[in-house]
C-alpha positions in Angstrom: -59.2 -37.9 -15.8 -60.6 -35.3 -14.0 -58.5 -34.9 -10.7 -58.2 -32.0 -7.5 -54.9 -33.0 -7.3 -52.1 -30.1 -7.7 -50.1 -30.5 -11.0 -46.3 -31.5 -9.8 -43.8 -28.5 -10.6 -42.1 -28.4 -13.5 -38.0 -28.1 -13.0 -37.4 -24.7 -14.9 -39.8 -23.2 -11.7 -38.0 -20.1 -9.9 -38.6 -22.1 -6.7 -36.1 -25.1 -7.0 -32.3 -23.7 -6.2 -30.2 -25.3 -8.7 -27.2 -25.3 -7.3 -27.6 -26.5 -3.8 -25.8 -29.6 -2.7 -28.0 -31.6 -0.8 -26.6 -34.2 2.0 -25.3 -37.3 1.3 -26.7 -39.9 3.4 -26.2 -43.7 4.4 -29.6 -44.4 1.9 -28.6 -42.4 -1.3 -25.5 -45.3 -0.9 -27.3 -48.4 -3.4 -23.8 -49.9 -4.0 -23.6 -51.0 -0.7 -20.3 -51.2 1.5 -17.0 -50.7 -0.3 -15.1 -53.4 -2.8 -11.6 -52.3 -1.5 -10.5 -50.8 1.7 -9.0 -47.2 1.0 -6.1 -45.3 3.3 -4.3 -42.2 4.0 -1.4 -41.3 5.7 0.7 -38.5 7.4 3.5 -37.4 9.6 3.4 -34.7 12.2 5.9 -32.8 13.8 6.9 -34.0 17.4 5.8 -30.8 19.2 1.9 -32.0 17.9 1.8 -35.1 19.5 0.5 -34.1 23.2 -2.0 -31.7 21.8 -3.0 -34.4 19.2 -3.3 -37.4 22.2 -5.7 -35.3 23.9 -7.6 -33.8 21.3 -7.4 -37.6 19.5 -11.1 -38.6 21.0 -12.9 -35.5 19.5 -11.2 -36.3 16.1 -12.4 -40.0 16.4 -15.8 -39.5 17.4 -16.2 -36.6 14.3 -14.7 -39.4 11.9 -17.1 -42.4 13.3 -19.8 -40.6 11.9 -18.9 -40.6 8.3 -17.9 -44.4 9.2 -14.5 -43.5 8.5 -11.3 -44.9 11.0 -8.4 -43.6 12.5 -5.4 -44.1 14.3 -3.0 -42.2 15.7 0.9 -44.0 15.9 3.0 -41.8 18.2 6.0 -44.1 17.9 6.4 -43.3 14.1 4.8 -39.9 14.4 2.1 -40.6 12.2 -2.0 -40.5 11.7 -3.8 -42.8 9.0 -7.4 -42.6 8.3 -8.6 -46.1 6.5 -12.7 -46.7 5.1 -14.7 -49.3 7.0 -17.8 -51.6 5.9 -19.4 -48.4 7.7 -18.4 -46.2 5.1 -21.4 -44.7 3.1 -19.7 -41.5 1.5 -16.9 -42.0 -1.2 -15.6 -38.2 -0.6 -16.0 -39.0 3.4 -12.1 -40.5 2.9 -10.8 -37.6 0.6 -12.1 -35.0 3.7 -10.8 -37.7 6.7 -7.4 -37.0 4.2 -7.5 -33.5 4.0 -8.4 -33.2 8.1 -5.1 -35.2 9.4 -3.4 -32.7 6.9 -4.8 -30.0 8.3 -3.6 -31.4 11.9 -0.3 -31.9 11.0 0.0 -28.3 10.2 -1.1 -27.0 13.7 -4.8 -26.2 12.8 -6.4 -26.7 16.0 -8.9 -29.9 16.0 -12.4 -28.0 16.6 -11.4 -25.9 13.5 -10.1 -28.9 11.6 -13.3 -30.9 12.0 -14.9 -28.2 10.1 -13.2 -29.9 6.7 -15.3 -32.7 6.9 -18.6 -30.4 6.2 -20.2 -29.9 2.5 -18.8 -26.8 0.9 -15.8 -26.7 3.1 -12.6 -27.4 1.5 -8.8 -26.7 2.7 -5.6 -26.0 0.5 -2.1 -25.9 1.5 -0.2 -23.3 -0.1 4.0 -23.9 0.1 5.7 -20.7 0.4 8.9 -21.3 1.3 10.2 -22.4 -2.0 9.1 -19.1 -3.5 11.9 -17.0 -2.0 15.6 -18.4 -2.4 16.5 -15.3 1.1 15.2 -16.4 4.4 15.6 -12.9 5.8 13.6 -11.8 2.9 11.1 -15.0 3.0 10.2 -13.9 6.5 9.4 -10.1 6.0 7.2 -11.5 3.4 5.0 -14.3 5.1 5.1 -11.3 8.1 3.1 -9.0 5.7 0.6 -12.1 5.5 -0.1 -11.5 9.2 0.3 -7.7 9.9 0.3 -6.0 12.2 -0.9 -7.2 15.3 -2.7 -9.9 12.7 -4.6 -7.2 11.2 -4.1 -7.9 7.4 -5.0 -11.6 7.9 -8.3 -11.0 10.0 -9.3 -8.2 7.1 -8.3 -11.6 4.5 -10.2 -14.0 6.6 -13.2 -11.7 6.8 -13.3 -10.5 3.0 -12.6 -14.3 1.6 -14.8 -15.9 4.7 -11.5 -18.5 5.1 -10.2 -19.6 7.9 -6.0 -18.9 7.2 -3.1 -20.1 9.4 0.3 -18.8 8.6 2.4 -21.9 10.0 6.1 -22.2 9.3 6.8 -23.0 5.2 3.2 -23.4 4.8 -0.2 -21.4 4.5 -3.1 -23.6 5.1 -6.4 -22.0 4.4 -10.7 -23.4 4.7 -13.0 -22.3 3.8 -15.6 -21.9 0.4 -13.2 -23.1 -3.5 -14.0 -19.1 -4.2 -12.9 -18.0 -1.2 -9.1 -20.6 -1.1 -8.4 -19.5 -5.0 -8.4 -15.6 -3.8 -6.2 -16.6 -0.4 -3.9 -18.4 -2.9 -3.3 -15.4 -4.7 -3.1 -13.1 -2.5 -0.2 -15.6 -0.4 1.4 -16.6 -3.9 1.7 -12.4 -4.9 2.8 -11.4 -1.8 6.0 -14.1 -1.8 6.3 -12.1 -5.3 7.0 -8.5 -3.3 3.2 -7.5 -3.8 1.6 -6.2 -0.5 -1.5 -7.7 0.6 -3.3 -4.0 0.8 -4.0 -3.9 -2.9 -5.6 -7.4 -3.1 -8.0 -6.0 0.2 -8.9 -3.0 -1.6 -9.8 -5.1 -4.2 -11.9 -7.5 -2.6 -13.5 -4.8 -0.5 -14.4 -3.4 -4.4 -15.9 -6.4 -5.4 -17.6 -7.1 -1.9 -20.0 -3.6 -1.9 -20.7 -4.4 -6.3 -21.8 -8.1 -5.8 -24.7 -6.2 -3.5 -25.8 -4.3 -6.6 -28.2 -6.7 -8.3 -27.5 -4.2 -11.4 -24.2 -4.5 -11.5 -23.8 -8.2 -10.9 -23.8 -9.5 -14.7 -21.6 -6.4 -15.4 -17.9 -6.4 -15.9 -15.9 -4.9 -13.3 -13.0 -3.9 -14.3 -14.0 -0.1 -14.7 -14.1 -0.2 -10.7 -11.3 -2.1 -9.7 -7.9 -0.2 -9.1 -5.4 -0.6 -11.2 -1.7 -0.4 -9.4 1.1 0.4 -11.8 4.8 -0.3 -10.7 6.6 3.1 -10.2 9.7 3.2 -12.0 12.0 5.9 -10.5 12.9 8.9 -12.0 16.8 8.6 -11.5 18.4 5.4 -12.5 21.0 4.5 -9.5 24.5 4.9 -11.3 27.1 2.8 -9.4 30.8 4.6 -7.8 33.1 3.1 -9.9 31.9 2.4 -13.5 33.9 0.3 -15.5 34.8 0.8 -19.4 34.1 -2.3 -21.4 34.8 -0.5 -24.8 38.7 -0.9 -24.7 38.5 -4.9 -23.3 39.2 -7.4 -25.9 36.3 -10.1 -25.8 38.0 -13.5 -25.4 36.1 -16.4 -24.9 37.7 -18.0 -22.5 37.3 -17.0 -18.6 39.9 -15.2 -16.5 42.4 -17.5 -14.7 41.9 -19.0 -11.1 43.1 -17.1 -8.3 46.2 -18.9 -7.0 45.6 -20.8 -3.8 47.6 -20.6 -0.8 49.0 -23.3 -1.4 50.2 -22.5 -4.8 51.9 -19.4 -3.5 53.9 -21.4 -0.8 54.5 -23.7 -3.7 56.4 -20.3 -5.9 57.9 -19.1 -2.9 59.8 -22.3 -1.6 58.3 -22.2 1.3 56.1 -24.8 0.9 59.2 -27.7 1.1 60.8 -26.2 3.6 60.8 -28.4 7.4 58.8 -28.1 10.6 61.8 -25.7 12.4 62.9 -23.8 9.3 59.3 -22.6 8.9 58.6 -21.2 12.4 61.8 -19.9 11.8 61.3 -18.0 9.2 57.9 -16.9 10.8 59.8 -15.5 13.8 61.9 -13.8 11.3 59.0 -12.2 10.1 57.1 -11.1 12.8 60.7 -9.7 14.1 61.0 -8.3 11.5 57.4 -6.6 11.4 58.0 -5.4 15.4 61.2 -3.5 13.9 59.4 -1.9 11.6 56.6 -0.5 14.0 59.2 0.3 16.6 61.2 2.6 14.0 58.0 4.2 13.8 56.9 5.2 16.9 60.4 6.5 17.3 60.1 8.7 14.2 56.6 9.9 15.7 58.4 10.7 19.3 61.1 12.8 17.4 59.0 14.6 15.1 57.2 16.0 18.5 60.3 18.0 19.3 61.3 19.0 15.8 61.0 23.0 15.5 58.7 23.4 12.3 60.3 24.3 9.4 59.9 28.1 8.5 58.0 28.8 4.6 60.7 29.6 2.1 58.8 32.6 1.0 58.4 33.7 4.4 62.7 33.5 4.6 63.4 35.6 1.8 60.9 38.5 3.2 62.5 38.3 6.3 66.1 38.2 4.8 64.3 41.4 2.6 63.3 43.6 5.9 66.4 43.1 7.7 68.6 44.5 4.3 66.1 47.1 4.3 66.4 48.2 8.1 70.0 47.7 7.6 70.4 50.0 4.7 68.1 52.7 6.0 70.2 52.8 9.6 73.1 53.4 7.3 71.6 56.4 5.5 70.0 58.0 8.5 74.2 57.6 10.1 75.8 59.6 6.7 72.9 62.0 7.2 74.0 62.7 10.6 
């Protein structure tokens, strides 16, 4: 057929972006309304009640565009979302579920609403069970923030994610690749690996990605290798117990006797109340007498003349004898 119309471009041309995800529109839903209703609910803390109450109209308008209904129950302290007959996107209810999760974790409403966009996902990382000690947990959580929030800002710029450290969780929003990096940094930080090492690595990767020649190559040779530093001298304990002399016994050591057991052995447990009080009074008086005796001795010691050394005494006696002998010799000579 002789025609002048242009031929359609084949699929394998360079003009088509094969990785682009097109927006899901109502006309794309050929199946019609959903057969069943799906719903999700989550609880929120008491201190979020006032903020959620004020920002709920904004959340409602954002979810209405997706055809999802939402309710805020201030009595039970919960938020819930559910599909309606106007819902056309099957993934909308999952996005709405993530939205109420982020709102419960203190993410601001204008930021949390962005989760409804395509290409934006969220990850809520639970960090409290990663560290047992409370003080150590607080210090390592502070490392994620850094001085004046600089470490957190650097992570947000390098990963392209929004990060919020709140309580026992870290909430992150952004692309899937960035969320993966954020989780790795946070989990390693709780395992005592400072975020600065990951920040250096991410900065190098960011510069390497700009070079088209290195895009398809392995980057391992460019990345820094931080090895664990071992101490040159092992710490020696103050008291070293020699375990070679001890004979191995499979039985555990006997338990220490309690206060009641000691009282039973001494017979104090079976004494009457008056007898116990009398015994305690006598013990107090005895301790008081001992203290008074010590004070009396210390006072007497102050007035006691210092004792001369026995060697000095002998030398003194010998000197006196020598002087007497010399005097006698002088008299005889005279």
